[in-house]
C-alpha positions as CSV (number, residue, x, y, z in Angstrom):
1,M,-77.4,2.6,5.9
2,F,-74.1,4.0,6.2
3,G,-73.0,6.8,4.2
4,T,-69.4,7.8,3.3
5,N,-68.1,10.9,2.1
6,G,-65.0,11.4,0.4
7,V,-62.7,12.0,3.3
8,E,-64.1,8.9,5.2
9,A,-63.5,6.6,2.2
10,V,-59.7,7.9,1.9
11,V,-59.2,7.3,5.7
12,L,-60.8,3.9,5.3
13,L,-58.5,3.0,2.3
14,L,-55.4,4.3,4.3
15,V,-56.4,2.3,7.2
16,A,-56.9,-0.8,5.2
17,L,-53.6,-0.3,3.3
18,L,-51.5,0.9,6.4
19,P,-50.7,-2.8,7.3
20,V,-49.8,-3.8,3.6
21,A,-47.5,-0.9,3.4
22,L,-45.9,-1.5,6.7
23,L,-45.0,-5.1,5.6
24,V,-43.5,-3.8,2.4
25,V,-41.4,-1.4,4.4
26,L,-40.2,-4.1,6.6
27,A,-39.4,-6.4,3.7
28,V,-37.4,-3.9,1.9
29,L,-35.4,-2.9,5.2
30,G,-34.9,-6.5,6.0
31,V,-33.2,-7.1,2.5
32,L,-31.1,-3.8,3.0
33,V,-30.2,-5.2,6.4
34,L,-29.1,-8.6,5.1
35,R,-27.2,-6.9,2.4
36,L,-25.2,-4.8,4.9
37,R,-24.5,-7.8,6.9
38,R,-22.9,-9.7,4.1
39,Q,-20.9,-6.7,3.2
40,V,-19.8,-6.5,6.9
41,D,-18.9,-10.0,7.0
42,H,-16.9,-9.6,3.8
43,L,-14.9,-6.6,5.2
44,E,-14.3,-8.5,8.4
45,R,-12.7,-11.4,6.5
46,Q,-10.5,-9.1,4.6
47,R,-8.9,-7.3,7.5
48,P,-6.5,-8.4,10.2
49,V,-8.2,-9.9,13.2
50,G,-5.8,-9.0,15.9
51,A,-2.6,-7.7,17.3
52,G,-0.7,-10.8,16.1
53,D,-1.5,-10.2,12.6
54,L,-0.6,-6.4,13.0
55,E,2.8,-7.9,14.2
56,A,3.2,-10.3,11.1
57,L,2.2,-7.3,8.8
58,R,5.0,-5.1,10.5
59,A,7.5,-7.8,10.3
60,D,6.9,-8.3,6.5
61,L,7.0,-4.3,5.9
62,A,10.4,-4.4,7.8
63,Q,11.6,-6.9,5.2
64,A,10.6,-5.1,2.3
65,L,13.2,-3.2,0.0
66,R,11.7,0.2,0.6
67,H,14.9,2.4,1.5
68,V,16.6,3.5,-1.8
69,A,18.8,6.2,-2.9
70,V,21.0,6.9,-6.0
71,V,24.1,8.6,-6.5
72,R,25.1,9.9,-9.8
73,Y,28.8,10.8,-10.8
74,D,31.3,10.8,-13.4
75,A,33.5,7.7,-13.1
76,F,36.4,9.2,-15.5
77,G,37.6,12.5,-15.6
78,D,37.3,12.7,-19.5
79,M,33.5,11.8,-19.3
80,G,30.8,14.2,-18.4
81,G,27.0,14.1,-17.6
82,R,27.3,12.1,-14.5
83,L,26.3,9.0,-16.4
84,S,27.5,6.5,-13.8
85,F,25.4,5.8,-10.8
86,S,25.3,3.5,-7.7
87,A,21.9,2.5,-6.3
88,A,21.4,1.3,-2.8
89,I,18.1,-0.7,-2.0
90,V,17.9,-2.2,1.4
91,D,15.4,-2.9,4.2
92,D,14.7,-1.9,7.6
93,R,17.5,-4.0,9.1
94,G,20.0,-2.7,6.2
95,D,19.6,-5.9,4.1
96,G,19.5,-5.7,0.4
97,V,21.7,-4.6,-2.5
98,V,24.0,-2.0,-4.3
99,L,24.0,-1.7,-7.7
100,S,26.4,0.3,-9.8
101,S,26.9,1.0,-13.3
102,I,30.2,2.5,-14.8
103,H,29.8,4.4,-17.9
104,A,32.9,4.8,-20.0
105,R,33.4,5.8,-23.6
106,G,33.1,2.7,-25.2
107,E,31.4,0.4,-22.6
108,S,29.0,0.4,-19.6
109,R,29.8,-2.2,-16.8
110,T,27.2,-2.9,-14.0
111,Y,28.2,-4.4,-10.5
112,A,25.7,-5.8,-7.8
113,K,27.1,-6.1,-4.1
114,G,25.2,-7.7,-1.4
115,I,24.2,-6.1,1.7
116,A,23.6,-7.5,5.2
117,A,23.1,-5.7,8.3
118,G,24.2,-2.4,6.5
119,G,27.6,-3.7,5.6
120,S,29.0,-5.7,2.5
121,D,31.6,-8.4,2.7
122,T,32.9,-6.9,-0.7
123,T,34.6,-3.3,-0.5
124,L,32.1,-0.8,-1.4
125,T,33.4,2.4,-3.4
126,P,32.8,5.8,-1.9
127,E,29.9,6.4,-4.2
128,E,28.3,3.0,-3.1
129,Q,29.0,3.9,0.5
130,Q,27.3,7.5,-0.1
131,A,24.3,5.9,-1.6
132,L,24.0,3.1,1.2
133,S,24.4,5.7,3.9
134,A,21.5,7.8,2.1
135,A,19.1,5.0,1.8
136,R,19.5,3.9,5.4
137,T,19.3,7.5,7.0
138,G,16.5,8.9,4.1
139,R,19.0,11.8,3.3
140,Q,20.3,12.4,0.0
141,R,23.5,14.7,-0.2
């Protein structure tokens, strides 16, 4: 009959198990590919899909109140420490608000003035104008 030595037995075993091993590897790779496909699909649903979406995002960002500047000062000669302030908060078009807090010895008052297109229908103090200018240009004095 046929006699097999140890090397032949190992070779026969490998030849017999090779198709099974390939099937296992292919199954694992298939699972990994499906998992990656689901992740890619999820990411594609999360991102903007075109130039129109990018323009919409830019328009939304332009309306965000993201330009801010604060000017601190002494409102009264007998007060020190620059406890009064004016803060301008505007979007890319110059729309927003200027907030001012005037600190005196016995009280503090706060004012808000609307800003449209870089200006206000209410007279702005020099400190408020300075804050608004700094917010619009990004330069603090």
